[in-house]
N, C-alpha and C positions, 0 to 999 in steps of 0.2 A: 172075313177081314175084321180085325178088332177095332173097336171105337176108341178114340182118345178119351182121357179123363175129362177134358174140357167139354167134349160133346156129351158124354154121359151126365156130367154134372148139370149142364144146361138143360138136358131133357128132364132131369129130376127136379130142377129148380133149386139146386144147391150150389155152393161155391166149390171150386176144385179142392180147396184146402180141407173142407169138411169131408169130401169124398175120400181124400187121402188119409184123413184121420180115422175114418171108419175102416178103411182097408188095413191100416196098421193095427187097429184094435181087434178086428174080427177075422182077418185072413188066417188061414192055417199056417203053421210054422214053416212048412216046406214051401209056401208061396211067398215067403219073406215078410209075413205078418208078425204081429206081436203076441201070438198065442203061446202059451206055456208048453214046453216040450213035454210030451207024454200025456197031456190033458186030452180028455175025451171031447171030440168035436160036438158042437151044439146040435140038438135034434131039430127036425123040421119044425116041430111045434114051437121050440124056443126061437128059431129064426123068424117064424111067422109072427110071433108075439113082438119081437124086436122091430120088425118091419111095421106092424100096426102101430106101435108106440111112436116110431119115427114119423109115420104119416100123420098121426094125431098132432104131434108136436109141430110139424111143418104147417098143417092147417091152422093151428092156433097162432103161430107166428105170422102167417099170411093175414089172418084176421086182424091181428094187432097192427100190422103195417097198414092195412086198409083203413082202419079206424083213425090212425094217426094222419094219414093222407087226407081224410075227410075234414079234419079240423082246420 
């Protein structure tokens, strides 16, 4: 059974809007995403690098939020 975008975004600590933005940006063209027709799909290494960058950014934003809450 497929999970809803709201459930997935909550599990990842993201807003549903951010999840949909990533889907539009990175989904294959045949899945309704914004990929360019005829473009080569990203490799596993590229996807892994994008995931790691997103996780680093998420961690950084959470740290900033925590610092702001402490003040």
